[in-house]
C-alpha positions as CSV (number, residue, x, y, z in Angstrom):
1,M,4.2,-5.7,22.6
2,P,6.7,-4.7,25.0
3,F,6.4,-1.7,27.4
4,I,9.5,-0.1,25.8
5,V,7.3,0.7,22.5
6,E,5.0,2.5,24.5
7,D,7.5,4.2,26.0
8,N,9.5,5.2,22.9
9,M,6.0,6.2,21.3
10,G,5.5,8.6,24.3
11,R,8.6,10.4,23.9
12,A,8.2,10.6,20.1
13,Y,4.8,11.9,20.8
14,Q,6.1,14.6,23.1
15,N,8.7,15.6,20.5
16,R,5.9,16.2,17.9
17,K,3.8,18.3,20.3
18,E,7.1,20.4,21.8
19,S,8.2,20.8,18.2
20,M,4.9,22.5,17.2
21,A,5.2,24.9,20.0
22,K,8.6,26.4,19.0
23,T,7.4,29.3,17.0
24,S,5.4,32.3,17.6
25,D,2.6,31.4,15.1
26,A,2.4,27.7,16.5
27,N,-1.2,28.3,17.8
28,A,-2.2,29.5,14.5
29,R,-1.0,26.5,12.7
30,V,-2.3,24.0,15.0
31,Y,-5.8,25.9,14.5
32,S,-5.5,25.6,10.9
33,K,-4.6,22.0,11.1
34,Y,-7.4,21.1,13.2
35,S,-9.8,23.2,11.4
36,R,-9.1,21.0,8.3
37,K,-9.3,17.6,10.0
38,I,-12.6,18.7,11.4
39,Y,-13.9,20.0,8.0
40,V,-13.0,16.8,6.3
41,C,-14.3,14.4,9.0
42,A,-17.5,16.4,9.2
43,K,-17.9,16.2,5.5
44,S,-17.4,12.7,5.0
45,G,-19.1,11.4,8.3
46,G,-21.5,13.7,9.1
47,T,-21.9,16.9,11.2
48,D,-23.5,15.4,14.1
49,P,-21.1,14.0,16.7
50,D,-23.5,11.5,18.1
51,G,-23.6,9.9,14.8
52,N,-20.0,10.4,13.8
53,L,-17.9,9.1,16.4
54,E,-14.6,10.0,14.7
55,L,-15.8,13.5,14.7
56,R,-16.6,13.3,18.5
57,S,-13.3,12.2,19.5
58,L,-11.7,14.8,17.2
59,L,-13.6,17.6,18.7
60,D,-12.5,16.5,22.2
61,E,-8.8,16.4,21.0
62,A,-9.5,20.0,19.7
63,K,-10.8,21.3,22.8
64,K,-8.0,19.8,24.7
65,S,-5.6,21.7,22.3
66,Q,-7.6,24.6,23.2
67,V,-8.9,25.4,19.7
68,P,-11.3,28.0,20.1
69,A,-14.9,27.3,19.6
70,H,-15.4,29.7,16.7
71,V,-12.7,27.8,14.8
72,I,-14.6,24.4,15.6
73,K,-17.9,26.0,14.8
74,K,-16.6,27.5,11.3
75,A,-15.2,24.3,10.1
76,I,-18.5,22.3,11.0
77,D,-20.6,24.9,9.4
78,K,-18.4,24.8,6.2
79,A,-18.7,21.1,5.8
80,E,-22.7,21.4,6.5
81,G,-23.0,23.6,3.9
82,G,-21.5,21.2,1.5
83,A,-19.3,23.6,-0.5
84,G,-15.7,24.0,-0.1
85,E,-12.5,22.1,-0.8
86,D,-12.1,18.6,-1.5
87,F,-9.2,17.0,0.5
88,D,-7.3,13.9,0.1
89,V,-5.2,12.0,2.5
90,A,-1.7,11.5,1.4
91,R,1.1,9.7,3.2
92,Y,4.9,9.7,2.5
93,E,7.5,7.7,4.0
94,G,11.3,7.8,4.1
95,Y,14.5,8.0,6.2
96,G,15.2,10.9,8.5
97,P,18.5,12.3,10.5
98,G,20.2,9.5,12.3
99,N,18.6,7.0,9.6
100,C,15.5,7.2,11.8
101,M,12.2,6.0,9.9
102,V,9.5,8.4,9.3
103,I,5.9,8.6,8.0
104,V,4.3,11.9,7.3
105,D,0.4,12.2,7.1
106,C,-1.1,14.9,5.1
107,L,-4.4,16.2,4.1
108,T,-4.1,18.0,0.8
109,D,-6.1,19.8,-2.0
110,N,-3.0,19.5,-4.4
111,P,-1.1,16.3,-4.2
112,N,1.5,17.5,-6.6
113,R,2.2,20.5,-4.4
114,T,2.1,18.6,-1.2
115,F,4.6,16.1,-2.3
116,G,7.0,18.6,-3.7
117,D,6.7,20.4,-0.2
118,V,7.6,17.3,1.9
119,R,10.3,16.3,-0.4
120,L,12.0,19.6,-0.2
121,C,11.9,18.8,3.7
122,F,13.8,15.6,3.3
123,T,16.0,16.9,0.6
124,K,17.2,20.2,2.4
125,T,18.1,18.2,5.5
126,D,20.2,15.3,3.4
127,C,17.4,12.9,4.1
128,S,15.7,10.7,1.7
129,I,12.1,10.2,0.7
130,G,10.8,6.7,-0.3
131,T,8.0,5.1,-2.0
132,Q,4.9,3.5,-0.6
133,G,5.9,0.8,2.0
134,T,9.5,1.9,2.4
135,V,9.0,1.9,6.2
136,M,5.4,1.2,7.0
137,H,5.8,-2.4,7.6
138,M,8.1,-1.5,10.7
139,F,5.4,0.2,12.4
140,D,2.2,-0.8,14.1
141,H,-1.0,0.9,13.3
142,C,-2.5,1.4,16.8
143,A,-5.2,3.1,18.9
144,I,-3.7,4.5,22.0
145,L,-5.5,5.6,25.3
146,V,-3.7,7.0,28.2
147,F,-5.3,8.1,31.5
148,S,-5.0,8.2,35.2
149,G,-5.3,4.9,36.9
150,D,-3.5,2.0,38.6
151,D,-5.8,-1.2,38.4
152,E,-4.9,-2.7,34.9
153,D,-7.0,-5.9,35.7
154,A,-9.9,-3.8,36.2
155,V,-9.4,-1.9,32.9
156,L,-8.8,-5.1,30.9
157,E,-11.9,-6.8,32.3
158,A,-13.9,-3.5,31.3
159,L,-12.6,-3.7,27.7
160,L,-13.0,-7.5,27.1
161,E,-16.7,-7.1,28.5
162,A,-17.2,-4.8,25.8
163,D,-15.4,-7.1,23.3
164,V,-12.7,-5.1,22.7
165,D,-9.5,-6.5,21.2
166,V,-6.7,-5.5,23.4
167,T,-3.2,-5.4,22.2
168,D,-1.5,-4.7,25.3
169,I,-2.0,-2.9,28.6
170,E,0.5,-1.4,31.0
171,S,0.7,1.0,34.0
172,S,3.5,3.5,34.4
173,E,5.1,4.7,37.7
174,D,3.7,8.1,37.4
175,G,0.1,6.8,37.9
176,Y,-1.1,6.4,34.1
177,I,-2.7,3.2,32.3
178,S,-1.6,3.0,28.6
179,V,-4.0,0.8,26.5
180,F,-3.1,-0.4,23.0
181,T,-5.7,-1.7,20.7
182,P,-5.9,-2.2,16.7
183,H,-6.7,1.0,15.3
184,T,-10.0,-0.3,14.1
185,E,-11.0,-0.7,17.8
186,F,-10.5,3.0,18.7
187,H,-13.9,4.1,19.2
188,K,-15.0,0.7,20.8
189,A,-12.4,0.9,23.5
190,K,-12.9,4.6,24.1
191,Q,-16.4,4.2,24.5
192,A,-16.1,1.0,26.7
193,L,-13.9,3.1,29.1
194,Q,-16.1,6.0,29.2
195,D,-19.3,3.6,30.2
196,V,-17.3,2.3,33.0
197,Y,-15.5,5.4,34.1
198,T,-17.7,8.4,33.7
199,D,-15.2,10.7,34.8
200,I,-12.3,9.5,32.9
201,E,-10.1,12.0,31.2
202,F,-7.6,10.9,28.6
203,Q,-4.0,12.3,28.3
204,V,-3.6,10.8,25.0
205,S,-6.5,9.5,23.0
206,E,-5.3,8.8,19.3
207,I,-4.7,6.6,16.5
208,Q,-0.9,6.2,15.5
209,F,1.7,4.7,13.9
210,V,4.0,2.9,16.7
211,P,7.6,1.9,15.8
212,Q,8.5,-1.5,16.3
213,T,12.3,-0.6,17.1
214,T,13.5,2.6,17.8
215,V,16.8,4.5,16.8
216,D,19.1,6.6,19.4
217,I,20.3,9.8,18.0
218,S,22.8,11.4,20.3
219,D,25.3,13.4,17.9
220,E,24.5,17.1,18.4
221,E,24.7,17.8,14.6
222,E,22.2,15.1,14.0
223,I,20.0,16.2,16.7
224,A,20.0,19.5,15.2
225,R,19.2,18.6,11.6
226,F,16.4,16.4,13.3
227,D,15.0,19.4,14.9
228,K,15.4,21.3,11.5
229,F,13.7,18.4,9.5
230,I,10.6,18.2,12.0
231,D,10.4,22.2,12.2
232,M,10.2,22.1,8.3
233,L,7.7,19.6,8.3
234,D,5.6,21.2,11.1
235,E,5.6,24.6,9.1
236,L,3.7,23.0,6.2
237,E,-0.1,23.3,6.6
238,D,-1.2,20.1,4.6
239,V,1.0,18.0,7.4
240,Q,-1.0,16.7,9.9
241,N,1.0,14.3,11.6
242,V,4.9,13.1,11.6
243,Y,5.6,9.8,13.0
244,H,9.2,8.7,13.6
245,N,11.3,6.0,15.5
246,A,13.9,8.4,16.9
247,I,14.9,8.9,20.6
248,L,16.9,12.0,21.0
249,Q,19.6,11.8,23.5
250,R,20.1,15.5,24.3
């Protein structure tokens, strides 16, 4: 996997994070989305982070995003009580502004409502939502771990010693190492690094869809349309993540 894929992924990752911070109620939306994810994860895999590695990673991610402790506790307590909503994973694909490819991941208790809401984001920005598999084949489902470091060989050795299937590993000029593994290796890779580097702090620790190719968008009107499209999706409580292959040339 060439480094440019990671670099493009990083910029797409930043685009998503920045778009979530554009409105005054952005924090409330972030807290709500994490609350739903934690609840679903704890309900399906157990409320003990030591026995539910996915929950442990999600809690680390929530704390890094400054989700208040009471929000996290309420979601776990709700899952422990066994009552509450049943959410299903819903994934939509299509083409966004500039003909970029888009994947929208949702957690929903009403698939018909969610599909209608997501479809409206596409149609109101003159984009086209597709059927399952429309663009998925052009993305790699990867675990991505980014942390401070400069010794690729030592990191690779630690991962191989733990029998982790490493897809790629790269260091950047700003002093970070990026590790790519198949999404199924996420927890094993993260634990292997934590075992060797006890004080490691991950700047990125996620499973993402990484685009195999990218599309540059430089036209001002297209960029404005793209921003509107992402903002509309971020406003939807059911939407958890938006992946795309657009590189905005602002």
